[in-house]
C-alpha positions as CSV (number, residue, x, y, z in Angstrom):
1,M,0.0,0.0,0.0
2,P,1.6,3.3,-1.0
3,R,2.1,5.9,1.6
4,T,-0.3,8.8,1.6
5,D,1.3,10.9,4.3
6,V,3.7,12.5,1.9
7,R,3.9,16.3,1.9
8,P,3.5,17.7,-1.6
9,D,6.5,19.7,-2.9
10,F,5.4,23.3,-3.7
11,S,9.0,24.6,-4.1
12,G,9.1,27.4,-6.6
13,L,5.3,27.4,-7.1
14,T,2.9,30.3,-6.4
15,Y,-0.7,29.9,-5.4
16,V,-3.2,31.2,-8.0
17,P,-7.0,31.6,-7.2
18,P,-9.3,29.1,-9.0
19,G,-10.5,30.2,-12.4
20,E,-7.4,32.0,-13.4
21,P,-4.9,30.5,-15.9
22,V,-2.6,28.1,-14.2
23,D,0.9,27.2,-15.3
24,P,1.7,23.9,-13.6
25,D,5.4,24.6,-13.8
26,T,5.1,27.7,-11.7
27,Q,1.7,27.8,-10.1
28,Y,-0.8,25.7,-8.1
29,S,-4.4,26.3,-7.3
30,T,-7.4,24.6,-5.6
31,Y,-9.1,21.4,-6.7
32,Q,-12.0,22.1,-9.2
33,G,-13.1,18.5,-10.0
34,P,-16.0,16.4,-9.1
35,V,-16.9,16.2,-5.4
36,P,-15.7,13.1,-3.5
37,M,-17.5,11.8,-0.4
38,V,-17.5,8.9,2.1
39,V,-20.1,8.4,4.8
40,H,-19.3,8.2,8.5
41,L,-21.8,7.1,11.1
42,H,-20.8,9.4,14.0
43,G,-20.8,7.6,17.3
44,A,-21.2,4.1,16.0
45,M,-19.4,1.2,17.7
46,G,-18.3,-2.2,16.7
47,M,-18.3,-1.9,12.9
48,G,-15.4,-3.1,10.8
49,D,-12.9,-0.5,9.5
50,E,-14.4,-0.8,6.0
51,S,-17.7,0.6,7.3
52,D,-16.3,3.6,9.4
53,G,-16.1,6.1,6.5
54,Y,-12.3,6.3,6.4
55,P,-11.3,9.7,5.1
56,E,-8.9,8.3,2.4
57,A,-11.6,5.9,1.2
58,W,-13.5,8.6,-0.6
59,Y,-15.1,8.0,-4.0
60,L,-16.5,10.0,-6.9
61,P,-20.0,9.6,-8.3
62,D,-20.6,7.0,-10.9
63,A,-20.5,9.4,-13.8
64,W,-19.3,9.4,-17.4
65,D,-17.6,12.7,-17.4
66,L,-14.9,12.3,-14.7
67,G,-12.1,12.9,-17.1
68,E,-8.7,12.1,-15.7
69,H,-9.7,12.5,-12.1
70,A,-9.0,9.6,-9.8
71,E,-12.3,7.8,-9.1
72,H,-11.5,7.0,-5.4
73,G,-9.1,7.6,-2.6
74,T,-5.9,5.6,-1.8
75,W,-7.6,3.3,0.7
76,Y,-10.9,2.7,-1.2
77,E,-9.8,-0.5,-2.9
78,F,-8.3,-1.9,0.3
79,F,-11.7,-1.5,2.1
80,A,-13.6,-2.7,-0.9
81,R,-11.6,-6.0,-0.8
82,R,-12.1,-6.2,3.0
83,S,-15.9,-5.8,2.6
84,L,-15.9,-8.5,-0.1
85,Q,-14.0,-10.9,2.2
86,R,-16.1,-10.3,5.2
87,Y,-19.6,-9.9,3.8
88,G,-19.5,-11.0,0.2
89,E,-20.4,-7.4,-0.7
90,M,-18.9,-6.1,-4.0
91,W,-18.6,-2.4,-4.0
92,R,-19.7,-1.0,-7.4
93,R,-18.3,2.1,-9.0
94,G,-19.4,5.2,-7.1
95,E,-20.5,3.6,-3.9
96,Q,-19.5,2.2,-0.5
97,V,-21.3,-0.5,1.5
98,A,-21.3,-0.1,5.3
99,H,-22.4,-2.7,7.9
100,Y,-23.5,-1.3,11.2
101,P,-23.9,-3.9,14.0
102,N,-25.7,-1.4,16.3
103,D,-23.6,-2.3,19.3
104,N,-24.2,1.1,21.0
105,R,-26.6,1.7,23.8
106,D,-29.9,3.2,22.9
107,S,-28.8,6.6,21.7
108,T,-28.8,9.4,19.2
109,L,-26.3,8.9,16.3
110,W,-25.9,10.8,13.1
111,F,-24.2,10.4,9.8
112,H,-22.2,12.8,7.6
113,D,-19.4,13.0,5.1
114,H,-15.9,12.3,6.2
115,T,-13.7,13.0,3.2
116,L,-10.1,13.9,3.8
117,G,-9.4,17.6,3.4
118,I,-12.9,18.8,2.4
119,T,-15.2,17.5,5.2
120,R,-16.0,21.1,6.2
121,L,-17.3,21.8,2.7
122,N,-19.3,18.6,2.2
123,V,-20.8,19.0,5.6
124,Y,-21.7,22.6,4.9
125,A,-23.4,21.8,1.6
126,G,-24.1,18.1,1.7
127,P,-25.9,15.2,3.3
128,A,-26.2,14.3,6.9
129,G,-29.0,13.0,9.1
130,F,-30.1,11.3,12.3
131,Y,-29.7,7.6,13.1
132,L,-31.8,6.9,16.1
133,L,-30.8,3.6,17.7
134,R,-33.4,2.0,20.0
135,G,-33.6,-1.1,22.3
136,G,-31.0,-3.2,24.1
137,P,-30.4,-3.7,27.8
138,H,-30.0,0.0,28.4
139,G,-32.8,1.2,26.0
140,E,-36.2,2.8,26.2
141,D,-38.0,-0.4,27.3
142,E,-35.9,-0.3,30.5
143,V,-37.0,3.2,31.4
144,T,-39.4,2.9,34.3
145,D,-41.8,5.2,36.3
146,A,-40.2,5.7,39.7
147,R,-43.7,6.0,41.2
148,T,-45.0,2.6,40.1
149,G,-42.0,0.6,39.0
150,R,-43.7,0.0,35.7
151,R,-42.4,0.8,32.2
152,A,-42.4,4.6,31.7
153,V,-44.1,6.2,28.7
154,L,-41.9,8.5,26.6
155,P,-43.2,11.0,24.1
156,A,-43.5,9.0,20.9
157,K,-42.7,9.4,17.2
158,A,-45.5,9.1,14.7
159,P,-46.2,5.5,13.5
160,A,-45.0,4.5,10.1
161,S,-48.6,4.3,8.8
162,A,-52.0,5.1,10.3
163,R,-54.6,4.4,7.6
164,G,-57.9,6.1,8.1
165,R,-56.7,8.2,11.0
166,G,-55.4,11.2,9.1
167,R,-52.3,13.1,10.2
168,V,-50.8,11.5,13.4
169,P,-49.1,14.0,15.7
170,T,-45.4,13.4,16.3
171,Y,-44.2,14.1,19.9
172,E,-40.6,13.1,19.3
173,L,-38.7,15.7,17.3
174,P,-35.2,15.2,15.9
175,L,-33.8,18.7,15.4
176,A,-30.5,19.3,13.7
177,I,-29.3,22.9,14.3
178,Q,-26.7,24.4,12.0
179,D,-25.4,27.8,10.9
180,R,-25.2,29.0,7.3
181,S,-24.6,32.2,5.3
182,F,-26.3,32.9,2.0
183,N,-25.6,35.0,-1.0
184,A,-28.2,37.4,-2.3
185,D,-29.4,34.8,-4.9
186,G,-30.0,32.3,-2.1
187,S,-26.9,30.2,-2.8
188,L,-24.7,29.2,0.1
189,F,-21.8,31.5,0.9
190,Y,-18.5,30.0,2.1
191,P,-15.2,31.9,2.1
192,D,-12.7,30.9,-0.6
193,T,-9.7,32.9,0.8
194,R,-7.8,32.8,4.1
195,A,-8.0,36.6,4.2
196,F,-11.7,36.3,5.2
197,F,-10.6,35.0,8.7
198,D,-8.0,37.4,9.8
199,G,-7.0,39.5,6.9
200,Y,-3.8,37.5,6.2
201,E,-3.1,37.8,2.4
202,G,0.1,35.9,2.2
203,P,2.7,34.7,1.5
204,Y,1.1,31.3,1.4
205,V,2.5,27.8,0.9
206,P,5.3,27.2,0.1
207,D,6.7,30.5,1.4
208,S,4.8,30.1,4.7
209,P,2.8,27.3,6.4
210,I,-0.4,29.2,5.8
211,H,-2.9,27.7,3.4
212,P,-4.4,30.2,1.0
213,V,-8.0,28.9,1.2
214,W,-8.5,27.2,4.6
215,N,-10.1,29.3,7.3
216,P,-9.5,28.1,10.9
217,E,-13.2,28.8,11.8
218,F,-16.3,30.0,10.0
219,F,-19.5,31.3,11.5
220,G,-22.6,31.6,9.4
221,N,-25.0,34.5,10.0
222,T,-28.2,32.4,9.9
223,L,-29.3,29.4,12.0
224,I,-31.2,26.6,10.3
225,V,-33.1,23.6,11.8
226,N,-33.5,20.5,9.7
227,G,-32.4,22.6,6.7
228,R,-34.9,25.5,7.2
229,T,-34.1,29.0,8.2
230,W,-35.8,30.2,11.4
231,P,-38.5,27.6,11.3
232,F,-41.6,27.2,13.4
233,H,-43.4,24.1,14.6
234,E,-46.9,23.7,16.0
235,V,-46.9,22.0,19.3
236,E,-49.5,21.1,21.9
237,Q,-49.6,21.9,25.6
238,R,-48.0,18.6,26.5
239,R,-44.6,16.9,26.8
240,Y,-42.3,16.4,23.8
241,R,-39.0,14.6,23.3
242,L,-36.4,16.6,21.5
243,R,-33.4,14.8,19.9
244,L,-31.0,17.7,19.5
245,L,-27.9,17.9,17.4
246,N,-25.4,20.8,17.1
247,G,-24.5,20.3,13.5
248,C,-22.5,23.6,13.2
249,G,-18.9,23.5,12.0
250,S,-17.4,25.9,14.6
251,R,-20.2,27.3,16.7
252,F,-21.0,26.4,20.2
253,L,-24.7,26.7,21.0
254,I,-26.3,27.8,24.3
255,L,-29.9,27.0,23.8
256,D,-32.1,29.2,26.0
257,L,-35.6,28.2,27.0
258,S,-36.0,30.8,29.8
259,G,-38.0,33.1,27.6
260,I,-40.8,30.6,27.3
261,P,-43.2,31.1,30.3
262,G,-44.1,28.0,32.3
263,V,-41.8,25.7,30.4
264,R,-40.0,22.8,32.0
265,A,-37.1,20.8,30.5
266,H,-35.0,17.8,31.6
267,Q,-32.1,16.3,29.8
268,I,-32.3,12.5,29.8
269,G,-29.6,11.6,27.4
270,N,-26.4,12.6,25.5
271,D,-24.1,11.2,22.8
272,G,-23.7,7.9,24.6
273,G,-27.3,7.2,25.5
274,F,-29.4,7.7,28.7
275,L,-27.9,9.7,31.6
276,P,-27.8,8.0,35.0
277,A,-30.8,10.2,36.0
278,P,-32.8,13.1,34.5
279,H,-31.2,16.5,34.8
280,D,-33.5,19.4,35.4
281,L,-32.3,22.2,33.2
282,A,-33.9,24.7,35.6
283,Q,-30.7,24.2,37.6
284,D,-28.8,25.8,34.7
285,G,-31.2,28.6,34.1
286,L,-33.1,26.6,31.4
287,R,-30.0,26.7,29.2
288,L,-28.2,23.9,27.4
289,L,-24.6,24.2,26.2
290,M,-23.9,22.1,23.1
291,A,-20.5,21.8,21.4
292,P,-20.3,21.1,17.6
293,A,-21.4,17.5,16.9
294,E,-22.9,17.1,20.4
295,R,-26.3,15.5,20.9
296,A,-28.8,15.9,23.7
297,D,-32.0,14.0,24.5
298,V,-34.4,16.4,26.2
299,I,-38.0,16.1,27.6
300,L,-39.7,19.5,26.9
301,D,-42.8,20.0,29.0
302,L,-45.1,22.6,27.5
303,T,-48.1,21.6,29.7
304,D,-48.2,25.0,31.5
305,V,-47.0,27.1,28.6
306,P,-49.6,29.7,27.4
307,V,-51.1,29.3,24.0
308,G,-49.2,31.5,21.5
309,E,-45.9,31.9,19.8
310,H,-42.6,31.4,21.8
311,V,-39.0,31.2,20.6
312,I,-36.1,28.9,21.5
313,T,-33.1,31.2,21.4
314,N,-29.3,30.8,21.3
315,L,-26.9,32.7,23.6
316,G,-23.7,31.2,22.2
317,P,-21.2,33.6,20.7
318,D,-20.8,34.5,17.1
319,E,-17.1,33.7,17.6
320,P,-14.9,31.0,19.1
321,Y,-16.2,29.9,22.5
322,G,-13.9,29.9,25.5
323,G,-16.4,29.5,28.4
324,G,-18.0,32.1,30.6
325,E,-21.3,33.8,31.0
326,P,-23.2,35.3,28.0
327,G,-23.2,39.1,28.2
328,V,-20.4,39.1,30.8
329,D,-17.5,37.2,29.3
330,F,-18.6,37.3,25.6
331,D,-21.3,38.9,23.5
332,P,-24.3,36.6,22.8
333,A,-25.4,35.7,19.3
334,D,-27.2,38.4,17.3
335,P,-30.8,38.2,18.6
336,T,-32.2,39.0,15.2
337,T,-30.3,36.3,13.3
338,T,-28.1,33.6,15.0
339,G,-29.9,34.2,18.3
340,R,-33.1,32.8,16.9
341,V,-33.3,29.0,16.7
342,M,-37.0,28.0,16.3
343,Q,-40.5,29.2,17.0
344,L,-42.9,27.1,18.9
345,R,-46.6,27.8,18.1
346,V,-48.3,26.4,21.2
347,V,-51.9,25.2,20.8
348,P,-54.2,23.4,23.3
349,A,-53.7,19.7,23.8
350,T,-55.9,17.5,21.7
351,G,-56.1,14.7,24.2
352,R,-54.7,13.4,27.5
353,D,-50.9,13.4,27.8
354,R,-50.2,9.9,29.1
355,T,-46.4,10.3,29.1
356,T,-44.4,10.0,32.3
357,P,-43.3,13.4,33.8
358,A,-39.5,13.6,33.4
359,E,-38.8,14.0,37.1
360,H,-40.3,10.6,37.7
361,L,-38.3,8.8,35.0
362,Q,-36.0,6.0,36.3
363,L,-33.3,5.7,33.6
364,P,-31.2,2.6,32.9
365,G,-27.9,2.5,34.7
366,L,-24.7,2.9,32.8
367,P,-22.8,-0.2,31.9
368,A,-20.1,-1.1,34.5
369,D,-16.6,-0.2,33.6
370,G,-13.6,-2.1,34.7
371,T,-10.8,-0.6,36.8
372,A,-8.6,1.7,34.8
373,V,-5.3,0.0,34.2
374,R,-3.4,3.1,33.2
375,T,-3.8,6.9,32.6
376,R,-2.7,8.5,29.4
377,K,-2.0,12.2,29.0
378,L,-2.7,13.8,25.6
379,A,-2.6,17.4,24.4
380,L,-4.6,19.5,22.0
381,L,-2.2,22.1,20.4
382,E,-2.2,24.8,17.9
383,H,0.7,25.8,15.6
384,M,1.0,29.6,15.3
385,H,3.0,31.2,12.5
386,A,4.6,34.6,13.1
387,V,3.6,37.1,10.5
388,D,4.7,40.7,9.9
389,D,1.3,42.1,9.4
390,H,-0.4,44.7,11.6
391,E,-3.8,43.4,10.5
392,V,-3.3,40.1,12.2
393,E,-3.7,40.2,16.0
394,E,-0.5,39.8,18.0
395,G,1.6,39.3,14.9
396,E,0.8,35.6,14.5
397,A,-1.7,33.5,12.6
398,P,-3.0,30.0,13.2
399,A,-1.5,27.5,10.8
400,A,-2.3,24.0,11.9
401,A,-4.0,21.8,14.5
402,L,-1.8,19.3,16.3
403,L,-2.3,16.4,18.6
404,G,0.4,15.7,21.1
405,V,1.3,14.0,24.3
406,M,2.2,15.3,27.7
407,R,5.6,14.1,29.0
408,P,7.6,14.8,32.2
409,H,9.9,17.8,31.8
410,E,13.1,17.7,33.7
411,G,11.3,16.4,36.7
412,K,9.3,19.7,36.9
413,G,5.8,19.0,35.7
414,L,4.7,18.1,32.2
415,E,5.6,19.4,28.7
416,A,3.5,19.1,25.6
417,H,5.1,17.3,22.6
418,P,3.4,17.9,19.2
419,L,3.1,14.9,16.9
420,T,2.6,14.6,13.2
421,W,1.3,11.9,10.9
422,A,4.7,10.4,10.4
423,D,5.4,10.0,14.1
424,P,5.0,6.5,15.7
425,V,1.7,5.8,17.5
426,T,2.1,6.6,21.2
427,E,-1.1,5.2,22.6
428,N,-1.9,1.5,22.0
429,P,-4.4,0.1,24.5
430,D,-4.8,-3.7,24.8
431,V,-8.1,-5.1,23.7
432,G,-10.6,-5.0,26.6
433,D,-8.7,-2.6,28.8
434,T,-10.3,0.3,30.5
435,E,-8.1,3.4,30.6
436,E,-8.4,7.0,31.8
437,W,-7.3,9.6,29.2
438,E,-6.5,13.1,30.4
439,I,-6.8,15.5,27.5
440,Y,-5.0,18.8,28.1
441,N,-6.4,21.6,25.9
442,L,-3.6,24.0,25.4
443,T,-5.4,26.1,22.8
444,A,-7.3,29.3,23.4
445,D,-10.7,28.0,22.7
446,A,-13.1,25.3,23.8
447,H,-12.5,22.1,21.9
448,P,-14.9,19.2,21.5
449,V,-13.3,15.8,21.2
450,H,-14.8,12.9,19.3
451,V,-13.4,9.3,19.5
452,H,-14.3,6.4,17.2
453,E,-15.6,3.0,18.1
454,T,-15.5,3.3,21.9
455,P,-17.9,4.8,24.4
456,V,-17.1,7.7,26.8
457,P,-19.8,7.2,29.4
458,G,-21.5,9.8,31.6
459,P,-22.7,13.4,31.3
460,G,-20.5,15.8,29.4
461,A,-18.9,13.1,27.4
462,A,-18.9,15.1,24.1
463,G,-15.7,17.0,24.9
464,D,-13.9,19.8,26.7
465,H,-16.0,22.9,26.8
466,G,-13.3,25.2,28.0
467,G,-10.2,26.6,26.5
468,G,-6.8,26.1,28.2
469,G,-7.8,23.4,30.6
470,R,-7.9,19.6,31.2
471,V,-10.7,17.1,30.9
472,R,-10.5,13.5,32.0
473,H,-12.4,10.7,30.1
474,R,-12.6,7.0,30.8
475,R,-12.7,4.8,27.8
476,R,-12.7,1.1,27.1
477,R,-11.3,-0.6,24.1
478,P,-13.9,-3.0,22.7
479,A,-13.2,-6.6,23.5
480,A,-14.3,-8.1,20.3
481,G,-14.8,-7.3,16.6
482,P,-13.0,-7.6,13.3
483,A,-9.3,-6.6,13.1
484,R,-8.9,-2.9,12.7
485,R,-7.5,-0.9,9.9
486,P,-4.1,0.3,11.0
487,R,-4.8,4.0,11.6
488,P,-6.1,5.9,14.6
489,E,-9.4,7.6,14.3
490,G,-10.4,10.3,16.7
491,H,-10.2,14.0,16.5
492,G,-11.5,17.3,17.6
493,H,-14.8,18.4,16.1
494,L,-14.6,22.0,14.9
495,L,-14.9,21.3,11.2
496,S,-13.0,24.2,9.6
497,G,-9.8,23.5,11.3
498,H,-10.2,19.7,11.1
499,D,-9.6,19.8,7.3
500,D,-6.5,21.9,7.7
501,A,-5.1,19.3,10.1
502,D,-5.0,16.7,7.3
503,P,-2.8,13.6,7.7
504,D,0.3,15.5,8.9
505,D,-1.5,16.2,12.2
506,L,-2.2,12.5,13.0
507,P,0.0,9.7,14.1
508,Q,1.5,7.2,11.6
509,P,-0.5,4.1,10.8
510,R,0.1,1.2,13.2
511,P,-1.4,-2.2,14.1
512,V,-4.6,-1.1,15.7
513,R,-7.3,1.5,15.2
514,L,-7.4,3.8,18.2
515,A,-9.9,6.5,19.2
516,L,-7.3,9.3,19.6
517,P,-8.6,12.8,19.7
518,R,-7.2,14.8,16.8
519,A,-5.9,18.3,17.1
520,R,-7.5,21.3,15.6
521,A,-6.5,24.8,14.5
522,R,-9.0,27.3,15.9
523,G,-12.0,25.6,14.5
524,Q,-12.0,22.0,13.7
525,R,-13.5,19.6,11.3
526,D,-14.4,16.0,11.7
527,D,-18.1,15.6,12.1
528,A,-21.0,17.9,11.9
529,A,-23.7,17.8,9.4
530,L,-26.5,19.0,7.3
531,P,-29.9,17.5,7.9
532,G,-32.4,16.7,5.2
533,R,-31.7,13.2,3.8
534,P,-33.7,10.2,5.2
535,G,-31.7,7.0,5.4
536,A,-32.2,5.6,8.8
537,E,-34.9,5.7,11.4
538,G,-35.4,9.3,12.4
539,A,-33.3,10.7,9.6
540,A,-33.7,14.4,9.5
541,G,-36.1,15.3,6.7
542,G,-37.5,11.8,6.8
543,R,-40.7,10.3,8.3
544,D,-39.6,11.1,11.9
545,A,-38.4,14.6,11.3
546,A,-40.4,17.5,12.7
547,P,-42.7,19.0,10.0
548,L,-41.0,22.3,10.3
549,T,-42.3,25.3,8.2
550,A,-40.2,28.2,7.2
551,V,-41.0,31.5,9.0
552,A,-42.5,34.1,6.6
553,R,-39.4,36.3,6.5
554,P,-36.6,35.1,4.3
555,A,-33.1,34.5,5.4
556,R,-31.3,37.8,5.4
557,P,-28.4,37.8,2.9
558,A,-25.2,39.4,3.8
559,S,-24.8,42.9,2.6
560,T,-21.2,43.9,3.0
561,P,-17.9,42.0,2.9
562,S,-16.6,41.4,6.4
563,R,-14.1,39.2,8.2
564,P,-14.2,38.1,11.8
565,S,-12.5,40.0,14.6
566,R,-10.3,37.6,16.4
567,P,-10.8,37.3,20.1
568,R,-7.7,37.7,22.3
569,R,-5.7,34.6,22.7
570,S,-3.9,33.8,25.9
571,A,-3.6,30.1,26.2
572,P,-0.3,28.3,25.5
573,R,0.3,27.2,21.9
574,A,2.4,24.7,20.0
575,P,5.8,26.0,19.1
576,S,6.4,27.5,15.7
577,G,7.7,25.2,13.1
578,P,6.8,23.6,9.7
579,G,3.1,23.9,9.1
580,P,0.8,21.0,8.1
581,R,0.7,19.4,4.7
582,A,-0.7,21.9,2.2
583,G,-2.2,20.4,-0.8
584,P,-5.0,21.4,-3.1
585,A,-8.3,21.9,-1.3
586,A,-11.8,22.0,-2.6
587,P,-13.0,25.6,-2.9
588,G,-16.0,27.2,-1.2
589,P,-18.9,28.7,-3.1
590,G,-16.9,31.6,-4.5
591,R,-16.0,34.9,-2.9
592,A,-19.3,36.7,-2.6
593,R,-20.8,39.0,-0.1
594,P,-20.0,37.3,3.2
595,G,-22.0,37.9,6.4
596,T,-21.0,38.7,9.8
597,R,-18.8,36.2,11.5
């Protein structure tokens, strides 16, 4: 198998924007060919490596006009052979075949593209949706009513068919929340120059480690839910079950229900399934913090909410999140745009609500973990490049995301050691072991972490919500399953920076697939997605999706070009040095009239 972690040689070449004449002897530009993709089921456990949506197993459509473009990625044929050997499934041109054993606890999963280097773009424009997994020893059937000991009744999804009954109300609503910006003609806007982020206009690769197109973070100026801008949904005065997903690429959400009089809300689950007990969001001011790619299972009680129109709002910032209180430590989202999530049009209940009040739910216990046999200390780092440009804050610009390890330093504490793709794997748990991983976030921003094929139990498992701190996760390597493809899979989940990380920011392939958190550069990629394509039970836009209707006013297009103002950075950073691999990247939808950051 040829190596794919080879840095392209751009010596003597100059970057030229797409669409301009390109002399391959002196210039390079961004990729302009057909769009590759590969599907990843985010949060799934126990599948073979051929089904995990490996970034270098991308493939192009089955089309006649592909020209000289490679039809698939370097590892596509390897996994196609693996699938044939294991399941007798032949992958045809322009497809992948995935087998999901559904080994997870009853939980909210979701799928999205995972293509190397352009995930942020495919997620922004392409398919994603819910995959609601039900049943098992820790599933819905095991939720009881603490008052009676009998099986509890949760707000239900509509049946697949109900002949003769007309429209059947749906009381379980999968809601994928994302941010987007639009051009005046309604097309999606996405920056196609690094200058959009911080004004840095070069020099670019190879004269610096800064990529000419990649933006460390991007914040759209409009929120959408299940693909609709500022939607509304008619709800009754009763309890609902919300399956929430933060599908934004860089934006942390702080969903705020406090403006809805009489509302009650309890979180009963997160990424890994049911919590040990319902958590009353009144203890948090009826607010719910959600990092990119994080999911939350919430019982929303509208029984005492007055009939009328009420809005779920967002207090998360229109910039990188570093913790703190809205209005005190950062400016909340624009209340006229990114501060508006969804309108609830409350009407009287049409019948008796027989569901169990959330405060009386007895949730299934978490699976027992073994005793941790070791503790590993990992680091999330960010490479900063010094630039002589007064437009860039502090005279430096983020160039790459890095994963590293923390090692003793001269007997006086710990020191972070950045690693690249070509470095040997440092963390290699034995099958069946339980370990504690301490992840030190040495970047300036909050940084969600996503690991593949292994659970991180308990509340707050989605990642570190604060910049410049430490979070401890307990994880267990699955005891069974097919042999793993020799490459770690795990990473931060801020989409924009995740693409920039590319292979140079990951450890070298080795004998096992690990769930290592990948580093990011001020906004990371890995998983976050656009709803709207059915494909599994509860897929957004499918039968179980909320019948959302667009609010009368249209999404407000951006009016003037702008770029984000960078918040002050104070956390430690990775030392300067060579930047990540800089290869051709897929372009965004053209330089247009961007919105506010």
